[in-house]
NUNUNU-776386 format. One record per residue: residue number from 1; residue in one letter; x, z, y negated of N, C-alpha, C, CB in turn. Coordinates in steps of 0.05 Angstrom, whole numbers, plus 5000, padded with zeros to 4 digits. Glycine has a CB too. Layout:
# residues N
NUM,A,X,Z,Y,X,Z,Y,X,Z,Y,X,Z,Y
...
//
This chain:
# residues 147
1,M,6156,2280,1263,6149,2268,1287,6131,2260,1292,6153,2277,1303
2,I,6136,2235,1308,6115,2224,1328,6131,2219,1352,6099,2197,1317
3,I,6112,2222,1372,6121,2217,1398,6090,2212,1422,6143,2247,1406
4,C,6090,2181,1426,6071,2171,1433,6072,2145,1455,6060,2167,1410
5,P,6062,2145,1471,6065,2114,1483,6066,2092,1468,6045,2105,1500
6,W,6099,2072,1481,6096,2043,1461,6068,2036,1450,6104,2016,1479
7,S,6041,2029,1471,6021,2016,1466,6007,2027,1449,6010,2012,1484
8,D,6006,2048,1442,5994,2063,1430,6004,2066,1390,5999,2087,1451
9,I,6038,2056,1391,6043,2062,1366,6034,2042,1348,6069,2067,1364
10,S,6017,2022,1342,6002,2009,1316,5978,2025,1309,5993,1979,1320
11,R,5978,2054,1320,5954,2067,1308,5971,2078,1282,5936,2092,1328
12,Y,5988,2079,1279,6009,2090,1256,6020,2072,1236,6032,2101,1268
13,E,6009,2046,1235,6023,2025,1217,6015,2033,1186,6013,1992,1225
14,S,5999,2054,1189,5990,2057,1151,6011,2080,1145,5950,2072,1141
15,V,6025,2099,1165,6050,2112,1152,6072,2111,1168,6046,2139,1146
16,I,6073,2074,1172,6099,2075,1181,6108,2043,1167,6102,2079,1219
17,P,6111,2038,1141,6121,2010,1132,6137,1999,1148,6134,2008,1108
18,G,6128,1972,1153,6144,1949,1169,6137,1957,1197,6179,1948,1164
19,L,6123,1976,1205,6116,1973,1228,6103,1946,1245,6103,1992,1229
20,K,6091,1938,1238,6078,1913,1244,6093,1893,1252,6065,1903,1226
21,E,6107,1893,1229,6132,1867,1233,6148,1871,1248,6148,1857,1212
22,A,6160,1899,1249,6179,1911,1281,6164,1904,1313,6180,1955,1280
23,M,6135,1905,1311,6130,1917,1337,6129,1874,1347,6091,1947,1341
24,E,6123,1858,1316,6120,1833,1330,6153,1816,1337,6098,1814,1308
25,A,6172,1832,1322,6198,1828,1330,6207,1840,1362,6215,1842,1308
26,V,6198,1857,1367,6204,1879,1395,6193,1843,1412,6173,1922,1400
27,K,6172,1832,1414,6156,1821,1423,6176,1790,1436,6132,1821,1400
28,T,6187,1791,1423,6213,1765,1421,6231,1769,1425,6221,1752,1401
29,I,6243,1789,1437,6265,1795,1443,6264,1798,1480,6272,1821,1424
30,D,6274,1772,1488,6277,1767,1516,6299,1782,1529,6281,1740,1522
31,S,6326,1792,1522,6340,1808,1534,6346,1836,1529,6357,1796,1536
32,L,6355,1856,1550,6354,1877,1542,6388,1895,1543,6330,1888,1559
33,E,6397,1861,1549,6425,1874,1536,6435,1883,1503,6445,1853,1541
34,P,6456,1897,1510,6456,1912,1474,6464,1887,1459,6484,1942,1466
35,A,6443,1889,1436,6455,1877,1415,6438,1887,1393,6457,1847,1418
36,T,6440,1875,1371,6428,1881,1340,6410,1857,1336,6452,1883,1312
37,Y,6384,1862,1323,6369,1846,1318,6361,1848,1286,6351,1849,1336
38,P,6365,1831,1261,6353,1844,1234,6325,1837,1235,6367,1832,1204
39,L,6313,1848,1222,6285,1858,1209,6284,1839,1179,6286,1897,1202
40,P,6289,1818,1177,6289,1799,1153,6271,1808,1131,6282,1771,1162
41,G,6242,1815,1140,6227,1818,1125,6223,1845,1103,6212,1813,1139
42,C,6233,1869,1123,6235,1900,1112,6252,1907,1107,6229,1919,1122
43,G,6280,1894,1116,6304,1910,1120,6320,1917,1133,6304,1922,1119
44,G,6297,1921,1158,6304,1937,1178,6319,1921,1199,6280,1949,1187
45,R,6322,1935,1222,6339,1919,1246,6332,1931,1272,6372,1921,1243
46,I,6327,1921,1292,6325,1928,1318,6352,1945,1338,6318,1901,1329
47,L,6360,1960,1352,6390,1963,1357,6379,1956,1396,6407,2004,1345
48,V,6381,1940,1409,6384,1940,1440,6406,1957,1449,6390,1911,1452
49,Q,6394,1983,1462,6423,1999,1476,6418,2005,1507,6432,2033,1459
50,K,6437,2003,1518,6445,2013,1544,6457,2028,1553,6451,2005,1555
51,N,6448,2060,1562,6476,2073,1565,6469,2093,1588,6488,2088,1536
52,T,6482,2115,1590,6476,2139,1604,6476,2165,1587,6494,2141,1626
53,T,6463,2183,1594,6459,2200,1575,6485,2217,1576,6434,2215,1579
54,K,6491,2237,1557,6509,2253,1552,6500,2281,1552,6521,2246,1532
55,P,6520,2306,1557,6507,2328,1556,6488,2342,1530,6526,2340,1561
56,A,6470,2354,1532,6456,2357,1504,6485,2392,1496,6404,2368,1509
57,E,6489,2399,1514,6507,2418,1503,6534,2409,1491,6512,2436,1523
58,G,6543,2420,1464,6561,2417,1451,6554,2389,1432,6584,2417,1469
59,S,6535,2378,1432,6526,2360,1427,6513,2362,1395,6510,2355,1449
60,L,6519,2351,1374,6507,2354,1347,6471,2343,1348,6527,2334,1325
61,L,6461,2344,1326,6443,2324,1321,6443,2309,1296,6419,2334,1324
62,E,6427,2284,1290,6436,2269,1271,6408,2266,1257,6452,2243,1280
63,A,6414,2258,1228,6389,2257,1210,6401,2231,1189,6382,2291,1191
64,H,6377,2218,1176,6384,2196,1157,6371,2203,1138,6379,2168,1164
65,K,6383,2187,1107,6361,2193,1093,6344,2167,1089,6370,2205,1069
66,N,6357,2145,1090,6348,2117,1088,6331,2095,1104,6367,2108,1084
67,F,6331,2112,1120,6323,2097,1147,6300,2122,1165,6360,2088,1169
68,L,6279,2114,1175,6264,2125,1199,6273,2111,1220,6235,2124,1199
69,D,6279,2127,1246,6279,2108,1276,6261,2111,1292,6300,2110,1294
70,I,6246,2091,1304,6235,2093,1322,6244,2088,1344,6220,2084,1320
71,Q,6254,2110,1369,6262,2100,1393,6242,2093,1416,6279,2119,1403
72,Y,6247,2070,1427,6224,2062,1452,6245,2059,1472,6202,2030,1449
73,I,6231,2077,1495,6253,2075,1513,6240,2063,1538,6267,2103,1519
74,V,6254,2029,1537,6241,2012,1554,6249,2020,1590,6250,1981,1544
75,A,6266,2031,1594,6276,2028,1625,6291,2058,1624,6301,1997,1632
76,G,6291,2073,1650,6301,2097,1645,6288,2118,1636,6319,2095,1633
77,G,6307,2135,1621,6297,2161,1613,6311,2177,1594,6294,2175,1634
78,E,6302,2194,1573,6327,2208,1557,6316,2235,1555,6336,2195,1525
79,T,6334,2249,1546,6326,2278,1540,6328,2275,1509,6346,2304,1553
80,M,6312,2286,1488,6310,2288,1450,6307,2315,1455,6280,2272,1428
81,G,6337,2315,1441,6339,2339,1426,6319,2334,1390,6378,2345,1424
82,W,6306,2359,1387,6294,2351,1358,6285,2384,1345,6262,2326,1362
83,A,6301,2380,1315,6293,2400,1296,6285,2401,1267,6309,2412,1297
84,P,6268,2415,1255,6266,2409,1223,6292,2407,1207,6250,2432,1208
85,L,6293,2384,1195,6329,2381,1183,6328,2415,1166,6336,2341,1149
86,N,6311,2427,1148,6314,2447,1136,6310,2476,1149,6300,2444,1118
87,T,6324,2480,1188,6326,2492,1198,6347,2496,1204,6314,2491,1207
88,L,6369,2477,1203,6391,2472,1216,6417,2476,1197,6388,2444,1226
89,T,6446,2478,1203,6466,2477,1189,6483,2455,1195,6477,2498,1191
90,E,6487,2447,1162,6513,2418,1167,6531,2420,1184,6532,2411,1145
91,A,6530,2404,1200,6563,2400,1212,6581,2387,1199,6566,2387,1237
92,K,6579,2363,1200,6587,2340,1194,6576,2332,1161,6577,2321,1217
93,P,6586,2322,1135,6576,2313,1117,6568,2280,1121,6593,2321,1095
94,Y,6538,2276,1100,6535,2256,1102,6552,2233,1098,6520,2257,1092
95,N,6543,2212,1113,6567,2186,1115,6549,2164,1106,6582,2179,1151
96,P,6552,2159,1082,6532,2137,1070,6531,2109,1082,6538,2133,1041
97,D,6551,2106,1080,6564,2073,1098,6538,2073,1122,6610,2078,1120
98,K,6544,2091,1140,6524,2096,1170,6500,2109,1168,6538,2114,1191
99,D,6489,2112,1140,6466,2129,1134,6461,2149,1159,6441,2111,1127
100,V,6477,2164,1162,6480,2185,1181,6494,2219,1183,6491,2172,1198
101,W,6481,2231,1175,6496,2266,1180,6487,2279,1205,6485,2291,1155
102,H,6513,2292,1206,6509,2313,1228,6497,2348,1227,6536,2314,1238
103,F,6485,2361,1244,6480,2384,1240,6484,2403,1273,6450,2382,1225
104,D,6470,2430,1266,6470,2444,1284,6455,2467,1287,6490,2448,1285
105,G,6444,2476,1305,6420,2499,1303,6410,2483,1328,6397,2502,1272
106,E,6388,2515,1326,6369,2515,1352,6351,2488,1347,6347,2547,1354
107,R,6346,2482,1372,6325,2453,1371,6317,2452,1399,6340,2421,1362
108,D,6291,2439,1401,6274,2432,1423,6278,2412,1441,6252,2428,1414
109,F,6278,2409,1470,6282,2383,1477,6252,2376,1496,6313,2381,1494
110,M,6247,2345,1498,6230,2334,1511,6234,2314,1521,6214,2332,1501
111,F,6235,2310,1543,6247,2285,1563,6219,2264,1558,6253,2296,1605
112,V,6233,2236,1555,6220,2212,1539,6222,2194,1562,6235,2200,1510
113,R,6201,2188,1577,6201,2166,1597,6204,2145,1589,6181,2163,1611
114,P,6198,2119,1604,6198,2094,1599,6165,2087,1593,6212,2080,1622
115,G,6166,2072,1571,6137,2064,1556,6136,2078,1528,6107,2075,1575
116,Y,6149,2100,1528,6143,2129,1505,6157,2120,1491,6150,2163,1511
117,C,6155,2128,1468,6173,2122,1438,6170,2147,1425,6161,2094,1416
118,Y,6187,2154,1408,6188,2170,1387,6200,2164,1353,6202,2188,1399
119,V,6187,2179,1334,6191,2169,1310,6197,2191,1296,6170,2153,1300
120,V,6223,2182,1285,6233,2215,1272,6243,2195,1245,6267,2240,1295
121,Y,6231,2211,1224,6231,2211,1199,6258,2227,1182,6205,2221,1194
122,P,6264,2214,1160,6286,2232,1145,6291,2264,1149,6279,2230,1117
123,E,6269,2279,1152,6264,2305,1157,6260,2318,1183,6245,2310,1143
124,D,6267,2296,1195,6271,2306,1231,6302,2305,1243,6253,2282,1254
125,A,6310,2318,1244,6343,2318,1257,6335,2320,1293,6366,2353,1244
126,H,6349,2300,1302,6341,2292,1320,6375,2290,1340,6321,2265,1312
127,Q,6372,2293,1370,6396,2285,1389,6385,2269,1404,6410,2306,1404
128,P,6383,2244,1407,6376,2225,1427,6400,2222,1450,6371,2197,1413
129,G,6382,2213,1473,6404,2203,1492,6426,2222,1508,6419,2187,1477
130,V,6408,2246,1514,6426,2269,1526,6415,2271,1542,6434,2292,1516
131,H,6419,2290,1562,6409,2301,1585,6405,2339,1588,6430,2289,1607
132,L,6398,2353,1602,6404,2379,1606,6411,2382,1630,6385,2396,1601
133,D,6405,2373,1650,6421,2374,1675,6430,2353,1686,6409,2385,1695
134,T,6427,2330,1688,6432,2306,1706,6426,2279,1692,6412,2308,1732
135,P,6453,2268,1690,6450,2249,1675,6436,2220,1686,6474,2247,1667
136,N,6425,2203,1668,6402,2188,1673,6411,2164,1653,6371,2204,1666
137,D,6408,2137,1673,6408,2112,1657,6389,2106,1642,6412,2091,1669
138,Y,6393,2101,1621,6368,2086,1596,6374,2063,1592,6366,2096,1564
139,V,6361,2042,1580,6354,2026,1562,6329,2031,1540,6351,2005,1577
140,K,6338,2024,1522,6319,2031,1488,6323,2012,1472,6327,2059,1468
141,M,6300,2010,1450,6304,1995,1432,6298,2014,1406,6288,1971,1436
142,V,6320,2018,1394,6320,2034,1371,6315,2007,1345,6352,2053,1370
143,I,6290,2025,1335,6278,2007,1310,6289,2021,1285,6242,2006,1309
144,K,6305,2016,1270,6308,2027,1241,6296,2015,1213,6335,2027,1236
145,L,6276,2031,1197,6261,2009,1179,6262,2034,1160,6227,1991,1190
146,P,6272,2024,1136,6273,2036,1116,6251,2051,1095,6285,2022,1107
147,V,6259,2075,1092,6234,2097,1076,6242,2092,1051,6235,2134,1082
//
């Protein structure tokens, strides 16, 4: 996992295939209304999400096999749960159509402020869009890049 200000994400171009193209595409998005934008050059996509966080308790972690996520918080903020995939117990089987499967177990939490992003690879189980105490409204871009 990587966490950094969005303004610093370009330093990871050598370890995130398609990052340069994705960053250019983010600059062209002029609406923060929920939508999905394809990234034709690399087979990925950008999802604009606007939501309110849900309670972390009772919520599962997710992981992906075919994509990494870059979750860029544009406004508001969210708490994110994280754990190494190999330390968790599978809670729901892998769904290849959605490239997602769910896990349960011990995790660490971090609040992610606007202007920051985090990168989760297939070995990173994550629990995005949650809160520990008080709900938060947020807007974010989820950049899904094939691995």
